[in-house]
C-alpha positions, -999 to 999 in steps of 0.1 A, spaced: 412 680 -927 386 697 -912 386 736 -912 378 757 -882 341 762 -891 337 728 -895 355 720 -864 334 743 -840 300 734 -858 310 693 -854 318 707 -816 283 724 -814 262 696 -830 280 671 -807 274 692 -775 238 697 -785 228 661 -792 248 653 -760 230 679 -738 197 664 -753 203 630 -748 214 638 -704 178 658 -702 159 630 -718 175 598 -706 196 608 -674 180 640 -658 145 635 -663 147 601 -645 169 616 -620 148 613 -589 164 632 -556 146 636 -522 146 673 -508 142 680 -473 130 715 -460 128 726 -426 96 751 -420 84 770 -390 51 777 -389 40 815 -375 19 790 -351 46 768 -336 36 729 -334 37 710 -301 51 679 -321 69 686 -355 51 668 -387 63 657 -419 46 662 -450 55 644 -481 48 669 -512 47 653 -545 32 668 -577 32 667 -616 31 629 -620 22 642 -661 17 602 -672 20 600 -705 45 587 -735 72 608 -720 64 600 -683 58 562 -675 38 545 -651 71 527 -641 87 562 -633 58 572 -616 59 540 -594 92 541 -584 88 577 -570 59 561 -551 75 532 -538 105 561 -529 80 577 -514 68 553 -490 101 544 -476 98 578 -459 81 581 -426 51 609 -425 22 616 -409 4 631 -443 5 633 -481 -1 659 -502 -4 659 -541 -10 693 -558 -18 680 -591 -14 676 -629 -17 635 -628 -17 635 -665 -5 652 -691 -38 639 -716 -58 613 -717 -52 579 -705 -66 543 -714 -91 527 -690 -65 500 -685 -41 525 -677 -59 542 -651 -66 511 -632 -28 502 -631 -23 539 -619 -50 536 -593 -30 507 -581 2 528 -580 -14 561 -564 -29 534 -536 2 528 -525 10 564 -512 -29 565 -489 -19 531 -477 15 548 -465 -2 579 -452 -35 597 -451 -31 615 -487 -48 647 -499 -46 662 -533 -60 693 -551 -64 693 -592 -41 713 -620 -45 724 -656 -41 690 -669 -68 676 -649 -96 680 -670 -118 717 -679 -116 745 -704 -77 746 -705 -73 707 -707 -101 702 -732 -78 725 -756 -48 708 -753 -57 672 -761 -68 666 -722 -105 657 -702 -131 677 -712 -138 677 -674 -125 661 -643 -146 636 -637 -121 608 -645 -93 624 -626 -119 625 -594 -127 589 -597 -86 583 -602 -83 599 -569 -111 583 -550 -108 546 -560 -71 555 -548 -85 562 -511 -71 601 -519 -96 626 -505 -94 651 -535 -103 690 -519 -114 708 -547 -121 743 -530 -130 729 -498 -113 720 -465 -104 698 -436 -94 695 -402 -68 670 -396 -53 654 -365 -16 649 -372 6 640 -345 -15 643 -318 -28 681 -328 -48 696 -352 -38 709 -384 -62 727 -414 -59 715 -446 -75 735 -475 -73 726 -516 -79 750 -545 -95 745 -577 -68 752 -605 -69 789 -619 -64 776 -655 -90 754 -656 -113 784 -641 -119 765 -612 -105 781 -584 -130 795 -557 -113 807 -527 -144 821 -509 -160 789 -512 -127 766 -496 -122 788 -475 -159 793 -464 -165 781 -423 -128 773 -420 -126 761 -383 -113 786 -361 -95 760 -336 -60 779 -331 -41 755 -356 -18 759 -390 -36 761 -422 -16 743 -452 -30 752 -486 -28 731 -516 -24 752 -550 -16 739 -584 -3 774 -596 22 792 -573 8 825 -590 -23 823 -574 -8 837 -545 -14 868 -554 -51 863 -551 -51 847 -519 -29 869 -497 -64 880 -480 -72 846 -468 -62 830 -436 -31 801 -445 5 797 -433 20 776 -456 7 770 -497 20 741 -513 26 746 -551 41 726 -583 31 734 -620 62 750 -627 82 717 -626 112 739 -613 113 756 -650 126 718 -661 151 741 -678 174 760 -656 200 781 -668 236 774 -650 253 795 -633 223 822 -638 198 801 -622 170 812 -646 143 793 -654 130 812 -688 103 787 -698 87 783 -662 49 784 -667 44 811 -646 38 850 -647 62 855 -619 94 836 -625 106 848 -591 87 818 -577 96 788 -596 112 764 -572 120 763 -529 108 778 -498 96 816 -501 86 840 -472 54 861 -485 55 883 -448 41 860 -423 29 834 -449 53 806 -468 54 794 -500 66 758 -512 72 751 -548 83 716 -558 98 706 -594 77 677 -591 84 642 -607 69 644 -642 77 667 -667 66 678 -704 84 666 -736 107 644 -714 135 669 -708 147 685 -683 182 701 -677 196 716 -645 166 706 -627 163 674 -613 125 657 -608 119 651 -564 101 644 -536 97 668 -512 101 658 -473 86 688 -456 96 692 -416 65 714 -403 78 728 -367 
């Protein structure tokens, strides 16, 4: 007969194993579609729909099959534009894997004009210390071959739903490649909202003096592990854990942080992967 201590210990370990199994086999694969209405400071004549995907993290724990499922799901949604905000890989990939990845990403760009920025895992000084690429050339080539336009400290003037929209992409701050002065230099003066792609939401702190209306970010994975009821994400890789997932008002500016598609270590708890559908008005 089990003692009370043995019974409690068995219950604890059973709960732990069950929780880890759920996090690995179920929640990390349980994609959701999140819809968010976002009124802009400069109103649009017609609504614009953006699809926001981030943090695919192709790796041993995030398969290309899962990323393909996410992209297939995204292409079932009518959209004017698709925005990707970095971390396409967790580490280096084989050439054959990159070719299949290109084919998967190409589905997005054939569905709607697709623009991207890079994340800390996509090459550079941070990635090389974490089993990644020494520079961003491989991921740049991956995106280009998939007909996805990378905005690396660059901007573009788009025409969506018969109206102008300014789009700015920032290099990643952890990679040491964030250069907002270059990104915003000679930004068109046409009266139109400005959408900013910046992988890490912490960059909001040094970007507030620049002219933008809505910043799209990833990086946090929503925290990956969110404490139930308290809604806290103690492991979110950001300095400011007040901005981990969802829409936030920053005065007249707004920040949207997606929980992303992939993950690190194969685990998610109380924080499902998502495809974000942003309805701009």
